[in-house]
N, C-alpha and C positions, 0 to 999 in steps of 0.2 A: 391839598393837592392843587397846584396851579391849573387854571382852566385849560390852558393849551395842552396839558399832559393828560387830561381826562378823555376817555372815549366819549362818543356822542357829539351832538351838535350844540352850538351856542344857545339855540332855542330851548333845548331840553334842560340845559344847565340853568337857564333863567327861570323856567317853570319850577324846577326842583327848589331853587332858592325861594321863590314866592310861596311854595306849598310846604316848605320845611322838610323836604325829602332828600336833601343833598347827602346826608350821612348814610342813609339807607341805599341811595344810588351808588355811592362810592364803595360800599360793601359788595354790591352786585358787580360793579366794574372790576374790583380787585379780585373777587373770587371766581367770576364766571366768564369774563370777556377776554378772549385770546386774539392774538394777531396771526394765528395759524390754525390748522386743523390738527389736533392731537390724534393719537392712535385710535381712541374710541370714537372720535368724530369721523375719522376716515372710514372706519368700519361701518358706522351708521350710514354715511353717504353712499357707500358702495352697495348697500342692499335696498336702497329706496327705489320706488317705482313711480314717484311723482313729486313735484314741488310747485310752489307758487312763486311767481317772478314779478318783481316790481321794477319798472324803469321810468324815466322821465326824459322829455326832450329838452332842448336848450332853453326853452321858456319856463321850464319847471312843470309843464303839464304832464300828468302822471298816467300810467297805464299799468294795470295788474292783469296777470294771465296765469295760465296753468300749463305745466309741461308734464308729460308722462312717457314711460318707456319700460322695457323689461328691467329687472334688477341689474344694476351696474351700468345703466345707460348714462349716468353721470360718472365721468371718469375722474378719479383722484390721481393727478399727475405727480404731485409731491405735496408736502405739508402746507404749502402756500399757494397751490394752483389746482384748480379743477376745471373740467371742460364738460359741456353738454352739447348734444347734437340738436340741430334745427331740422325737423322733418318737413315734408311737404304740407302746406296748410292752405288757407284761403287766399293767399297772395297779397294780403295787406302789409305784412312785414312790420307791424307796429313796434315790436320790441327791438328788432334789428335796426329799424329806422331811428328809434330813440337812442340806441347805443352809438349809432354813427354820429350823433350830435353831442351826446353826454354819456361818458363811459361808466358812470356810477350805476350800480344795480343792487337790489336786495333779493335774496333767496330765502324762502321759508320752507323747510322740509318738515313734515309731520308724519310720524308713524302712528297711524290710528289703530293698527291691528296687533302689534306685538308689544312694544315698549310704552306706547301712549306718551310720547315725548316729542318735542320739536327742536329743531336746530336752525338758528338764524345765521346766514352768511352774507355779509356785506363786502363789496369790493369793487374792483375796477375791471371792466370787460374789454375784450378784443375779439373781433369777428375774424374767423379764419376759414378759408375755403377748404372743402373736404380733402382735396388732393394734397394741399399743403400740410394739413394736419396729419395725414397718413405718412407723408414723407418725413415728418419730424418724429412721429410716434408709430413705428411700424407694427407694434403689438396691439393696436386698436382692433377690436372685433369687427367683423363684417356681418351685419345682421341679415339673416336669410329672408326676412319679410320686406318686400319692396317699399311698403309705406313707412318703414322704420330705417330707411337708409338716409344718412345725413346728407343734406344739401350744403349746409354750413355747420361750423362749430363755433361756440362761444367759449373762450377761455376766460377764467375769472381769477384775478390776483386777489387773494383773500386779505382783507384788511381787518375785519372783525368777525369772530365766530363765537356764538354764545347760545345758551339753552333757551328754549321756550318751555315754560313749566307745564306740568301735566294736569293741573287741577281743573281746567276747563275743557280739556280735550276729550271728546267722546270716544269710547271704545267701539270700533266697528269690526265686522266679521266678513271675511271674504266669502262670496257666493261661489259654490263649486262651478267649474268650467262648463259642465254639461247643462247647468241651469241658466248661466248668464249668456252663453253664446260667445262667439269670437268678436273681438273689437275690430272695427273697420278701419285699420290703419291706412292712411293716405287716400281714402276714397274721395271721389268727387260726387258721389251719389247724394243729392240734397236730402232725400228722405233718411238715409242712413246716418247723415250728419245731424239730424234733428229737425230737418224741415224748417218751416216758418213757425217755430214753437211759440214765440212771443208776438206773432202777428205783425211784425214790422213791415214785411214785404206787402202784406195785404193793405197796409195804410199808405203805401208809396204813392199811389195815384191821387191821394187826398191831401197830401202835404207837400210843401215846397222842398226842393233838395236841401239836405243838411249843409250848412256853411258855418264853419267855425269863426267866431268873431276874431278880429285882429287883436293880437296880444300887445299889451302896453306895459308889461312888467320887466322889460329887458334890463332896466337899470339895476335890478336886484341880482343879476346873474353875471359872473365871470368878468372878463375884461372888455375892451372896446376895440372894434375894428377901426383902423386908421382911416379907411376910405369911406365907411358908411356910418360909423357910430353904433352899429348893432352889437349887442352883447353876445359873447360866445363863452361856452365853458372852456376852461383851461384843460388841455389834454384830451380833447374830444377824440373818440376812438375811430380811426380809419378802418375800413375793411381791408384785411390783409390778403395778399395773393393776386395782385393785378387788378382785374376788372372789378367794378363795384358790385356788391351783392344786389340781387333784385330787391326793390323796395328801399334800398339805401340811397345815399346821396351820390351824385355823379362825380363829385370830387370831395376829397377829405376837407373838413373844416379846419380853420387855423387852430394850431395847438398851443399858441401862446398869445396873450393879449398884446396888442400893439397900441401904445398910448399916443404915439406921435409927438409932435413938438409944436411950439408956437401958441398964440393966444386962443385959436379955435379949439385945439386939443385940451388946453388948460381949462377952458370954459366948460368943456364936456366933463372933465374930471370933477370940477367944482359942482356941477349939476348933479352928478352921480352921488357925490358925498352928501350933498344936501338932501337928496331923496332918501338915501340910506339912513341918515340921521332922523328924518321924519318918520320913516317906517319903524325904526327901533323905539322912538318915542311913543308911537301909537301902541306898540306891543306892551310897553311899560304901563301905559295908562289902562289898557284892558286888563292886564294881570293884577294891577293895583286894586281893581274892583272885585277881585275874587279872593276867597280865603278857603282853606281846606275845611271840609266838613269835620264834625267831631269824629274821633276814632270809633269804630264799630267792633263789637265783640263777635257778632254773628254776621256772616256775609249776606244773609237774607235781609238784614237791615240796611244794606247799602243802597243809596238812591242817587248817586252821582258824585262828581268830583267838586263842584263849585256851589257856593251860596252867594247870592248877590247881596252885598252889604247894604245897598240902598233899597232892598225889598223888591 
């Protein structure tokens, strides 16, 4: 199967080749990876009460988070589209901010209590204001709990959907309502949200303010701005519905790379190509130093993926 027709990234295909798992991966791709949600997947999504969300900004810096709601809070709009609400939170808007720069996201739903199975959904996101979402989909439920009323919605165009196998998923049991108490949806009460559980606030006076280092990896991402040379993702997701969402960008990023013309633009393109070639060469050298461990009959014997050839 030609590489461009296979699901997954160039990186995973390269690692498969190095470790001799291409044939096994192709069986998984062929048997399990869909570009839509089939009927059983739609039923699974409709009864979930939580999922894990992965996003990244235009530099590739990642964020993973957790979303929860009553069964059905994730809406299946059709076999290629789902939507989930964004409730009131801490105001950081990390996920929405990332999506405003880079529309790609990954969702992992795990059923710990009934089927003990998981579902991966990878796709392309768009942020929609609640009023616009309800104008398009009049049958959306209105949640009676104020803390579960959507401020925004994220619609996801499904590109990949596939199983997460059950063998390492623990089985959990729900605690009866009278024993666990009500969840504090939408609260601003610091104590009810967990307080300073990890002691970060207590250290605040003893450490300098957090400042993220300037990113220097833009050459590995997307196209080039004609005016600044900054890299952007192609097709970055604007916030739909007029005004930008809180925590989002004040204006939509460019959605197509602009390469420009003339010697300056040509020089930038040559520079990017040179750096990309250097990066891929480095990956090749690292993987060349690795080899798959011997097959193991018992999972208890497993000790990791790589042996160093040079000891």
